[in-house]
N, C-alpha and C positions, 0 to 999 in steps of 0.2 A: 548579265542583265537581271535575271531573276533574283539573284542574291542582292544586287544593288537596290532593287525595288523593295525587297523585304527590309533591308537596312533603313531605307527611307521611311518606311512605316514605323520602325522602332524609334527612329529619331523624332518623328512627330509625336509619338506617345510619350517619349522622354520629355519633350518640350511641354506637353500638357501636364505631366507630373510636376515639373518645376513651377509652372503657372499655378497649379492647384496648391502647392506648398506655400507659394507667396500669398495666395488668398487665405489659406489657413493661418498663416502667421499674422495677418491683419486682424483676424478674429481672435486669436489667442492673446494678442496685445490688448484688445478691447476687454477680454476676460480679465486680464491682469489689472486693468484700471478699475473694473467693477469690484474685484476682490479687494483692491486698495481702499475703495470707498466704504465697503461694508465690513472690512476687517476679516475676510475669509482667508485661511491659510493658502499660500501659493500651491501647496501640494495636498491633494485630496486622494489618499490611497484607495478608498472605496470606489471613487469615480474612475480612477485609473484601472483598477482591477476589473471593474464591470465593462469598461470600454474594450479592454484587450480581450476579455472572454467573448464578447459579442463579435468582434472582428475575427477572432479565430474560428468561431462557428461559421461566419459568413465565408471565410476563406475555404473551409472544408467543403461547403456546398458548391463552391465555384471551382473545385479541384485545384486549389492553390495551397501550397504548404503553409499550415497555420504558423509554424515556427518562423517562416520568412516574414509573414505579416506582423507577428509580434516583435521581431527584431526591428523592422522598419518603424513600427509605431513607437517603440521605446526610444529609438534614436530621434524621431520627430518630436516626441514629447519632451525629451531632454532639451532640445532646442527651444521648444515652446516655453519651458520654465525659464530659460535664459532670457527670452524676449519679454517675459513678465518681470524680470529682475531690474526694475527701474525705480519704483517707489512702493512703499508699504504703508498700511494704515498704522497710525500711532495709537497705542493702547491708552496711554495717559493723556491728560488734557494738554492743551497748547502751552508752550513755553516751559514744558518739563525739561529739567536739565540732567544730562548724563555726563559724568566725568570719567574719562579713560585714563587710568594711571599707567603710564608706559605706552601711551597712544601713538608714539612715533616708531615703535617696533612693528615688525611685520604683522603679527596677530592683532596687536592693539589697533593698528591702522585699518585692519579688516573690519573690526567692530566699530570703529569710528565711522567707516563708510556705511555700515548697515544701519546704525542709529541715525545717521544723517539722512539716508534714504527714507527713513521712517519719520522724518520731520521733528526730531528731538533737537533741543539746543545742546550741542555736544562740545565739550571742552577737554583739553588734554592737560594732564599734570605729569610732566616729565622731570628728569633728574635736575634740570636747571631751573625748574619752576617752584622748588620747595619754599623759598622765601615768601611766595604769594599763595601758598597752599590753602590757607584759611579762606582767602578771598575766592579762589577758584572753586573750592568745595561748598561754599555758601549756597544754601537752597538746593543742593543736589538731591535728586530723587534716586539716583543710582551712582555708586562709586564702584568701578570695575577694575580689578587689579590684573594687569596683563604683563607684568614684568617677569624675567627669568625665574625659574624655580628657586634658585639659591638666594635670590633677593626678596622673595615674596613675603616671608614672615618679617624680615627687617623693615620692609616698606609698610606693612600693616601696622607695626608697632609705632612707626613714626607719624602715622596719620593724625591730624588734629581731630578734635571732637566733631562728630558728624551730626546732622539734623536727626531727630528721633525717628522720623519716618523714612529716612534714607536707607536704601538697600545696599548692603556691602556684600560684594561677590568677588570671586576670583576665578581664573581660568586655568590654573595649574593642573598638571597631570597627576600630581599627588594631592590627596584631599584631607587626610586626617590632621596633620599638623597645621596647614593653612586655615582649615575650618576652625580649629580650636583657637588659633591666634585671632581670627576675626570675631569669634564669640567673646573672647576676653577683652578685645578692644572696643567693640561697639555693642551698646545695649539694645539697639534696634534690630530690624530684620536682617538676617544673614543667610546666605546660601552659597554652597560650593558648586561650581560648574566645571565640567571638563569637556571641551569640544574635541571629539575624536577625529580630527582632521587638521590639516595644515592651512596656512593662509592662502595657498594657491588654488583653492577650490573656486569654480566660477560663481557658485551661489550656495546657499545652505540647504537646498532641496534634498531630502533624504539623508542628510548628514546627522550623525548621532551626537547628542549632548547628554552626558551623564550628569544627573542632578543629585547632589548630596544635601539633604535637608539640614537646615541649621536652626533658625529661630523665626517664629511668626510667619509661617508659610502663606497665610492669607494676605500678608503685606507684600510678599514678593511674587505672588501669583501673576501679577501683571507682566512681570519680566518673562516668566515661562510662557505666557500667552503670546507675548511679542515674538519669542523665539519660534513658537509654532507657526505664527503668521509668516515668518521667513521661510517656512517649509521644512524645518528640522524635526527630527524625531527625538523625543525625550525618553531617557531611561533612568528611572529613580533607583539609586543604590546606596547602601550603607557605606560610609567613608572608609572604614577598615576593610570591608570586603572589596571595595573598589581598588584600594591600594594593592591588595593581595593579587587581584586579577591583573592589574597593570604590570606587575612584576613579570608575568608571563606574556601578556599581550604586547607590551612595549619593551620593557627593560631587557628581557632575555632575547626577544626577537631581534631587537636592534643590536644587541651584543653579538649574537651569532652571525648576523649579517656583517657586522664590523670585522669579525674574525675571518669570514670567508673572503671579504674584500681584501684584507691584509694578505691572505694566502694567495689570491690571484695576483696582487701587485708584486709579491715576492717571486712568484713563478714567472711573471712577465710574459704571458702568452700574447699573441697578436689578436687584439680585440676584434678587429675587422674579420679575421679568419674565423674566430669563434662565432661571430654573428652570421657570417655567410653560411656556415654549416649547421646552424641551430634551427630547430623547428620552432613554431610560435611559443610553445610552453617554455622552452629554454631561453628564448629571447626575452620573454616576460620575466623569468627568474633573474636573468642577468640585468635587465632593466631595473628591477626592484633593488638589486644590490647597488648598482650605479647611482640610483636615485638618492640613496642615503648619503653618498659622498658628494652630492651636489648641494648639500644643505649645510647649515651652521653646525660646526662640531661642538660648540658650547651647549646647544640644545640637547644633543644626544649624550654628551658627557653628564649633563645635569640629570637626565632621565635615568641613565644606567647607574651612575654613582649615587643618585639620590634614592634608589630603591633599597629598602631596609635589608632585604634578604638577597640582594644581587650576588654577593660573593658566595653565599651558601648554594644558591641555585646554579651558579656558574661552575662551582666545584662538582656538584652532582652531575651536571651536563658533561664535564670533562671525564667523569668516571664512565658515563655511558659511551663516550667516544673511545676511551681506552678499552672498554669491554668489546666494542665493535671491531677495533683494530686487532684485538686478540683473535677474534674469529677469522680475520683475514690472514693473520700470521699462521694460524693452524689449518687454514684452508677448510674451515668447518662450515660447509654449506648447510648441513642439516640443522645445526644450531641457529644459523642465520634465519632459515625458513621457519623454525619454531618460534623464534623471537618475533619475526614478522607477523605470524598468525596471532600471537598474543596482543600485539599492538592493534591489529585489525579487529580483534574481538573487543578491545577497549573502545575503539571508535564506533563500533556497532553499525547501526543503520545510517549514521552520519556519513560514513565513508561513501556510500552510494549517492547521497545527497551532494556531497562535495564533488564527486566525480561528474555528476550532471551539471552542477554549477560551473565547474572548470571548463567543461565542454562548451558551454555558452560563452564564457569569457574568451576561449580560444577562437571561436568562430568570429567574434568581434575583432580580435587581434589579427586574425588572418586577413581581414578585409581592410585593416587600417594601415597607416604609414609605418607600423612597426616592422613590416616585412619589406619595406621599400629601401 
């Protein structure tokens, strides 16, 4: 009886929590509408940071774990951002036209949706529309190239003459060659963009856009402001340095994941058995491997084979693997530990940062459907 009474009290409090969250959602929706009217970005990092700091302090004073409150707030705020993902303020005047080249693809369709939510006149120029390209592109304020990497430069070259004030931009994961092609093709404003995410994100809040400057930045500043209003984070980078970084961030990472996936498929383990015995971190690693093979192979082939130094990097990686196998063959634990320490020294203080970050991720995974 005593336990039942206590559980009844918990049920009442849980009900109150749900009711409070419903009230909070009404307010955050109103906040989203206000931001739309005045043009404030959906994501305000300073406001979020201050809010969490104050609530952590309050939690400590009430003998509640601050980490628990932060986890709850971040999850609640993530939902709040989604509730505000309805409409956004348009930076340019009314009737401004945006043309998405390749707008029927997954990423192109995502940007078609975002510009539509921002009340632009949005048109698509797809492969079957080229006879009408000049008409479609007339009076465009932005032409956004969202075709596969291998077709990007070919499409840019085929574009008809654009209005002088039209911004020409692309979304490819390689920037040097497409940026040069755009600069050669169009005498007006040009900018290279690389969204560091796929089309399956719920919104653009906290998503990273790499910006490689081209020509007349004052004329494409409106586009960057629009992306900020969507909640994204802009990182400006040199095109050559960007491409070099992407060889490690994307090409090699996808390549090694591809190899590990091939290895697993050839070994043919029971995936359910692996999942049943895995802790959250191993389930996450397996999920990230499986995620790759749930997507379009053309995309990853273009990224890996399009990287200028992919073969050289993969060859050096194979050498590292061969050297590590030699340690196994020789049962040389001491050399393994020495090598381990050298890598740890290279990571430096970042190792402990990554350890703390991964712990936070694993806590979230532990409470999510990934363990069910």
